[in-house]
Every structure is written in structure tokens, then in C-alpha cells.
N, C-alpha and C positions, 0 to 999 in steps of 0.2 A: 471464511469468518465473515460473519453477519453480527450486528449490534445495531438494532432501531435504523437509523438512517446512517450507518456507517458501514462500508463492505471492503474487506480486503481481499484481494482476489491474489492466491499463489497458485505457483507454475512450475514445472520444473524445465520447462526450456521459451524460448522468444517466440518460435513460432504458437505455441502453445498459448502463451499470454495474448498473444494478439487476435489468433482465435475467441480468446474468453472476452476481450473487449469489444469485438464485433457481435457477441451475441448479448454484452450489454447494451451496443449501439442500437442493435437491430429489436431489441426489448422496450428503449426508450422512445422508439419512433412506435412502438404497439401501442403501449401503456401512456401514453403521450405525459414523460416524465424526462425531466434535463440532470443530468450530471453537473457539478459545477466542476469544471475544470482548471476552475484557478484554483484550489485546493485540493486537489487530486496530484496525487505525483507517485513515482515509480522509485525502484530502487532494487539492486542484484545482491545478490547472495551466491555464494560459490567462489573456486580457483577463480574467477574471471570479474569478479565484484568490478574489478577499476577499469576493465574494458569498455571503451565509446562503443557504443552499437545505435543500427538505424533506431531513431526516435518511437515509440509507441504512442499510439494517438486514441484518444476519446472522446467522440461527439465531435470531428474533424481539427482536434486539437493537440499538439504535442504536448506530454507529459514531459513534467522536468524528473530528472532525476537525481536522488538526493542520499545524501550518508546516512541517514536516520531516518524513523517516522515514529511519531506518535499515534498509539493506538491505544484507546482506552488508557489505562493508566500507564502504561509502560510503553518505552523506546525500543522500537527493533532498530539494530546496527547494520548498515552494511560490514560486511567481510568475508570471509571462506567460508566460516559455519555461523551458520545463524547464530546471534545476539543476542539479548536483552538487555535493556538499562532501567534501572530502576534511579537511579543517581538522583533525580529530579524532583524525586518525593519523598517526602519530609514524613518518615513516620510518627504516629501518632501513639503510645500506648496509655491506657485506663486501667485503672485497677480499683474494682467494688468490691466493698465485703460487705 
């Protein structure tokens, strides 16, 4: 998923996401861009979402594992199944006649 300068990589397995991160690293070198690894995080979803695994790396830095991540206006939450939270969003309705 991509929106402006925000990229979200989704994968079904750790080897697949490692491959995707390598592609990002290679592309960064080729196009002379830098990823902000201080703001980049990773999150697991599925039956083993709480299982500790080998760190994922981007630009030589370990990505922090988090329990939720904000993407655009929604929060994705780490759990056995994908969950979205909009609790942090205040809804504003206007009525015009």
C-alpha cells in the first residue's frame, strides 16, 4: 500500500517480508533515497503475533516491533486476525440544508 511518501509492506511470511525489505534497500541505493528507519516499524498479525522472532532490518537498522501502527487515519492492531481501530478519531458530522 502506498500513499504519498508513506509505504506499508504486507506479507504472509517473515522470509517474504525480508525479501521485500531487501528490494527496498536495493531500490534506495539505486535511486539515492533514504528510509527513515527511526519512524519505520513492524507488526505481526496472526496466531503467532506475540512470538518473538529475528529482527527485521531496513537500511542496516533493526525495525522495532509494535502492537499497533497508525496508517493514514486508522490504527492497525496486532492480534490473531487483522484489526483496525478508529477510537482515536473524533467524528464530526455537519448537516447542511
